[in-house]
LOBA-601790 format. One record per residue (C-alpha): y, z, x negated. Coordinates in steps of 0.5 Angstrom, whole numbers, padded with zeros to 4 digits, always signed. Layout:
<zases>
YZX ...
</zases>
This chain:
<zases>
-0165+0048+0317 -0164+0042+0313 -0168+0041+0308 -0162+0038+0304 -0159+0045+0304 -0156+0046+0296 -0158+0052+0292 -0151+0054+0292 -0150+0054+0299 -0156+0059+0300 -0154+0063+0294 -0147+0064+0298 -0150+0066+0304 -0155+0071+0302 -0149+0074+0298 -0145+0074+0304 -0143+0081+0308 -0144+0082+0315 -0136+0082+0316 -0136+0076+0312 -0132+0078+0307 -0132+0073+0301 -0134+0076+0295 -0130+0075+0289 -0133+0073+0282 -0133+0080+0277 -0128+0080+0272 -0129+0077+0265 -0132+0083+0260 -0127+0086+0255 -0130+0085+0248 -0127+0090+0243 -0124+0088+0237 -0128+0090+0231 -0126+0096+0227 -0126+0092+0220 -0121+0087+0223 -0116+0092+0224 -0117+0095+0218 -0116+0089+0214 -0109+0088+0218 -0107+0095+0216 -0109+0094+0209 -0105+0087+0208 -0099+0091+0210 -0100+0096+0205 -0102+0092+0199 -0095+0090+0197 -0093+0097+0196 -0100+0099+0193 -0098+0094+0188 -0091+0096+0187 -0094+0103+0186 -0099+0101+0181 -0094+0097+0177 -0089+0103+0177 -0094+0108+0175 -0096+0103+0169 -0088+0102+0167 -0087+0110+0167 -0093+0111+0162 -0091+0105+0158 -0084+0108+0158 -0087+0115+0156 -0091+0113+0151 -0085+0109+0148 -0081+0116+0148 -0086+0120+0145 -0087+0115+0139 -0080+0114+0138 -0080+0122+0137 -0085+0122+0132 -0083+0116+0128 -0075+0116+0129 -0073+0122+0132 -0066+0121+0129 -0065+0117+0136 -0065+0123+0140 -0059+0126+0136 -0054+0122+0139 -0049+0126+0143 -0042+0125+0142 -0037+0129+0146 -0032+0134+0146 -0037+0140+0143 -0042+0136+0140 -0042+0131+0134 -0049+0127+0133 -0052+0132+0137 -0049+0138+0133 -0045+0143+0136 -0038+0143+0133 -0034+0150+0132 -0028+0152+0129 -0026+0158+0125 -0020+0163+0125 -0016+0157+0122 -0018+0152+0126 -0022+0149+0121 -0030+0146+0123 -0034+0153+0121 -0040+0156+0123 -0042+0158+0130 -0041+0165+0129 -0035+0168+0132 -0036+0174+0128 -0035+0171+0121 -0030+0174+0117 -0024+0170+0115 -0022+0168+0108 -0017+0173+0106 -0011+0170+0102 -0012+0175+0096 -0017+0172+0091 -0022+0176+0088 -0022+0176+0080 -0025+0170+0077 -0025+0167+0084 -0025+0159+0084 -0022+0156+0091 -0023+0149+0093 -0020+0146+0098 -0023+0140+0101 -0019+0134+0105 -0020+0128+0108 -0022+0125+0115 -0028+0125+0119 -0032+0124+0113 -0030+0131+0111 -0030+0134+0118 -0037+0132+0118 -0038+0127+0124 -0045+0126+0126 -0048+0131+0122 -0048+0139+0123 -0043+0144+0119 -0048+0146+0114 -0049+0139+0112 -0042+0137+0110 -0040+0136+0103 -0036+0142+0103 -0041+0146+0105 -0046+0143+0100 -0041+0143+0095 -0040+0151+0095 -0048+0152+0095 -0048+0147+0088 -0042+0151+0085 -0045+0158+0087 -0052+0156+0084 -0048+0154+0077 -0044+0160+0077 -0045+0167+0079 -0037+0168+0080 -0034+0168+0087 -0033+0161+0090 -0030+0160+0096 -0029+0153+0099 -0025+0151+0105 -0027+0145+0109 -0020+0142+0112 -0022+0135+0114 -0020+0133+0121 -0022+0127+0125 -0017+0121+0125 -0012+0124+0120 -0008+0120+0115 -0006+0122+0108 +0001+0124+0109 -0001+0129+0114 -0006+0132+0110 -0001+0133+0105 +0004+0136+0110 -0002+0141+0112 -0003+0142+0104 +0004+0144+0103 +0005+0148+0110 -0001+0151+0111 -0006+0151+0105 -0002+0153+0099 -0002+0160+0102 -0009+0161+0100 -0008+0159+0093 -0013+0153+0092 -0015+0152+0084 -0018+0145+0086 -0016+0140+0092 -0022+0135+0093 -0020+0129+0097 -0025+0124+0100 -0022+0118+0102 -0025+0113+0107 -0023+0106+0109 -0019+0108+0115 -0014+0112+0112 -0012+0106+0108 -0011+0103+0115 -0007+0109+0117 -0002+0109+0112 +0001+0102+0115 -0001+0104+0122 +0003+0111+0122 +0009+0107+0119 +0009+0102+0125 +0006+0105+0131 +0011+0109+0134 +0006+0112+0138 +0003+0116+0132 +0010+0119+0131 +0013+0119+0124 +0009+0120+0118 +0008+0127+0114 +0007+0131+0121 +0003+0137+0120 -0003+0136+0124 -0006+0140+0129 -0013+0144+0127 -0018+0147+0132 -0021+0144+0138 -0017+0140+0143 -0016+0143+0150 -0021+0140+0155 -0021+0142+0162 -0026+0137+0165 -0026+0136+0173 -0032+0137+0177 -0034+0129+0176 -0033+0130+0169 -0037+0136+0168 -0043+0132+0172 -0042+0126+0167 -0042+0130+0161 -0049+0134+0163 -0052+0127+0165 -0050+0124+0158 -0052+0131+0155 -0059+0130+0158 -0059+0122+0156 -0058+0124+0149 -0064+0128+0148 -0068+0122+0149 -0069+0117+0144 -0071+0111+0148 -0064+0109+0151 -0061+0110+0144 -0066+0106+0141 -0065+0100+0146 -0057+0101+0146 -0057+0100+0138 -0062+0095+0138 -0059+0091+0143 -0052+0091+0139 -0056+0089+0133 -0059+0083+0136 -0052+0081+0139 -0049+0082+0132 -0054+0078+0129 -0053+0072+0134 -0046+0072+0133 -0044+0075+0140 -0041+0081+0137 -0037+0080+0131 -0032+0085+0126 -0026+0082+0128 -0020+0086+0128 -0018+0087+0135 -0010+0088+0134 -0008+0085+0128 -0001+0088+0128 -0004+0095+0128 -0011+0094+0125 -0015+0100+0125 -0021+0101+0121 -0025+0101+0115 -0025+0093+0114 -0017+0093+0112 -0018+0097+0106 -0023+0091+0103 -0018+0086+0104 -0021+0083+0111 -0019+0076+0112 -0018+0074+0119 -0014+0069+0123 -0007+0072+0125 -0008+0078+0121 -0002+0078+0115 -0006+0077+0108 -0001+0081+0105 -0002+0087+0110 -0008+0090+0106 -0004+0090+0099 +0002+0093+0103 -0003+0098+0106 -0006+0100+0099 +0001+0101+0096 +0003+0106+0102 -0003+0110+0101 -0001+0110+0093 +0006+0113+0095 +0002+0118+0099 -0003+0120+0094 +0003+0121+0089 +0006+0126+0093 +0000+0130+0094 -0001+0130+0087 +0006+0132+0086 +0005+0138+0091 -0002+0140+0087 +0001+0140+0080 +0007+0144+0083 +0003+0149+0085 -0002+0149+0079 -0008+0146+0083 -0012+0140+0080 -0013+0134+0085 -0020+0130+0085 -0020+0124+0089 -0026+0120+0091 -0027+0113+0095 -0032+0113+0100 -0036+0106+0100 -0038+0103+0106 -0046+0102+0107 -0046+0094+0106 -0043+0095+0099 -0050+0099+0097 -0054+0093+0097 -0056+0086+0100 -0061+0088+0105 -0060+0087+0112 -0061+0095+0113 -0055+0096+0110 -0051+0091+0114 -0054+0092+0121 -0047+0089+0124 -0047+0083+0120 -0041+0084+0116 -0039+0077+0113 -0038+0079+0106 -0035+0073+0104 -0029+0075+0108 -0027+0081+0104 -0022+0080+0098 -0022+0087+0095 -0027+0092+0092 -0024+0099+0095 -0028+0103+0089 -0024+0099+0084 -0018+0099+0087 -0018+0106+0088 -0019+0107+0080 -0013+0102+0079 -0009+0107+0084 -0011+0113+0081 -0010+0111+0074 -0002+0111+0073 -0002+0117+0077 -0007+0121+0072 -0012+0123+0077 -0019+0123+0076 -0023+0118+0081 -0030+0119+0082 -0034+0112+0083 -0038+0114+0089 -0041+0107+0090 -0045+0108+0083 -0047+0115+0085 -0050+0113+0092 -0054+0107+0089 -0057+0112+0084 -0058+0118+0089 -0061+0113+0093 -0066+0111+0088 -0067+0118+0086 -0069+0121+0093 -0073+0115+0094 -0077+0117+0087 -0078+0124+0089 -0080+0123+0097 -0083+0116+0097 -0078+0114+0102 -0071+0110+0102 -0066+0114+0105 -0060+0111+0109 -0055+0116+0107 -0051+0114+0113 -0051+0116+0120 -0055+0112+0125 -0052+0105+0126 -0046+0107+0122 -0043+0104+0116 -0037+0109+0115 -0040+0116+0116 -0045+0119+0111 -0051+0123+0113 -0054+0130+0110 -0056+0126+0104 -0050+0122+0103 -0046+0128+0103 -0050+0132+0098 -0049+0126+0093 -0041+0127+0094 -0042+0134+0093 -0046+0133+0087 -0041+0129+0084 -0035+0133+0086 -0038+0139+0083 -0039+0135+0076 -0032+0134+0076 -0030+0141+0078 -0034+0145+0073 -0030+0147+0067 -0023+0148+0072 -0019+0154+0070 -0019+0159+0075 -0013+0163+0076 -0012+0170+0079 
</zases>
């Protein structure tokens, strides 16, 4: 044996088996992955979802708190359902004569025969008399009845014959063809700016038919499809929430303020809306259209007055002002109507129209201003007098002021049996 033999050779020989089978080096040991490393990888995958879930929970809490706050400080935003059976969240029901009436199918109909000494008042008008946006008991005809009954112990009957979107010529037809049989002693007419526009439109728009047609009272037939019922249910559920309406209305306020939305008349040939009665000036709109509309309205008012006088009824007229007429405050002009483009004062114009006909015209503009101050002094709050984000339709307080002014003019009217 050589002394120069290496240690590696000796090691190999010592490890050799008898059959000279070579020995293979053992495999490298498997090192297990640490549990912490696996958890970190799984956590990395879940972390975005945890962030999304946390942010969603925060948003839900914020939205819920905003909804609760609005229900406390501005509950009017949660009464904004307008569909085939509701207006401003109030249910719309009709009596046996097709007029808006109480939600009572067993309510007795008004008999045609009058009781001795009974005062009967017929209230005519469009949606402002019908009561768009408010409950039936808040309309000015019903409040008028309560005020008259409080002042006089004798019987009082009041008929709310207002219809949405109706012209004066059609109301005159309704008086002559329908309401005369109830023998009203007084006919109270509340005029809106929309009625002035309709005096022109119904004479120029063939789709409206000839002027003087008898309007249809009662509910419009409505048979919804399955999809429409689903949409109506969804709208009803959404209307109970304050936040969606708050966001919608305040977005519009911002758009009006920035000039993105405006008050331009969409169709200058048939300019429907309240602004024409104010002598609205606009490119493409005939500047003589507003005076002509007032002239046609005066003709219709003369016919109604003649019909009332022929049957012994006194006619009382009031022009309903727009909210932006009440003050210079932004709160009264939230749609940013450019007042410098208005050339007619409707209250003064109505007095001018009524004077030669011999009809008393109520100055509701002054009455609403005074009534707002009175309510503010009594309650410590300044009432809007108009429904939410609307410069045409009055709320309960505004209707109460109309009723009060009508009652003052009615007092002393002789009562025929």
